[in-house]
C-alpha positions, 0 to 999 in steps of 0.5 A: 792434704791429698791434693797437695801430695799428688799435685807436687809429685811431678814438680818434686820428680823434676828435680834430680836426686834422692828423696828424703821423707820426714814425719811431723814431730812435735818436739825440737831435737837437741841438735836443732837448738844450735841454730837458735831459732825462736819458736812460739808455744803455738808452733807445737800446739796448732790443732789445724795442723794434721800429721804428714809427711814432708818429702824433700830433695836437695836443690828443690825450693820450698815455701813455708806456710808461716814466716820463721823470721830467722836470719838467713832466710829471705821471707818464706822462700828457701832452698834445700841445701842438705838433708839427713837421715833421722835415726 
């Protein structure tokens, strides 16, 4: 994961605005259930995934490594529209 973190820093810094850092979690927050995104049990128990920090900026494009196939998502290409601080 170190190569990913170091290679994405220049790209991320080209977008203006505040960075928001999120740590990976293994549960779904109650407030996120309102979106009705179906997640299989393998999403929570994939042993290949390591704990990580996700750093986002509003307006930055992101690409998911797995297609969530949710309404409003065009394949796996997304743009960050807003971020919130976790309690």
